[in-house]
N, C-alpha and C positions, 0 to 999 in steps of 0.2 A: 595401592590398594587397586588403583586402576587395572593394573597388567594381571592382578587378580581375576578380576568382574570379565577383561576381554579373555581370559584363559576358561573360564568357567563357561561365558556364553559360548564359544567355539564349541567345548566339547559337549555341551548341551545340545547344539546347532548337530555336532556329529554323531551322537546318539539318536537324535530323532532321525537324521535320515538314513542311518543304518537301520533303526525300527523298521520305517516306512521301506525301503528295499527288502528287509528280509519280509516284511507281509507282502508286500507285492509278488515275491518269488513264492511263497506260501499262497499265496491267492492265484497263480498262475499255473502250478501242480496242483492244486485243488480242482481246476478248470478243467485241468486234462488228462488227471489220472484218479480224479476225488471218486467218493465213493457213491457217490449219487448219480454216477453214470448209467451202476448196475439196476439201478431202483426205476419202477416205471413212472412218469410222469402225475399218470391219472390213475386212481385205485378205481378198480373194476364194480362197478355198480351192479348188485343183484336186481334184477328184472324181476318185479312183482307180479303177479296177474293182476290183470285189470277187473275191477270188480262189475259185476251187473248191473248195479244201481249206484249212483252218485246223488250226493246232496249238494247243492249248489252253495257254495259260500259268497258273503260278499266282495264283489270285485272279480268272480272267475270269470272266464268268458269261454267260449265254443274254443279259440284258439287255445287259452290256456289247458284247458282238457286235452287237446289235440297233443299239445307238448310233453303232457305228464302222461297221458295212457295210449298214445295211436304215431309215438314218433317213428318215423321209418316208413308210414303208411300213406296214401294218396291224400291230399288234405281235403280236396272237392269232393271226395266219396266219405270220407268218417263227415264233414261238414253235412253233407247231403243225409247219409244213415242217421244221424243223431237229431236230425231234423224231424226225418220220416218216422223215425220209432216215438220220438215225444211228441209229435204233432204241432210242432215248431213253425209260424210261418213267417218268422224270419230269425237272425243270432242272437236274438236277447233271451237272455236268461236272468232269471229272477233270485234273490237269495232266498237259501231256503227251500226251494225249489226241487222236488226229487225226481231223477232223469235214469231214464236204465242208459247203457253204454253198449251200444250194438256192437255183434262181431262185424269185421269188415277184412275184405282180403286183403293180405300182405302184398303190396307193390310200391314201388317207390314214388313219391309223389312228382311233379311237374319242376 
């Protein structure tokens, strides 16, 4: 009985080792030649037009509006133009306030 247990245990260990080696070889092959290499990492996002007016939602900030609608533009200019167009004294926005989103020259920020 003891020999049978040792033989079965050895057989199970050998099967597990063979499975691990086979899976490792598959993983290595997939890393080097896998189908995923031909696919882009990120999907292209359709650029939607910037609305002329925007209703501020709770938690919105000028920085959040900048990252959503003005990505790639100069941050200082966007902040200034939004404040100027809406008569803001500082960067405080109030929930459900309706603000206009002005056009800004496309220019990379600092």
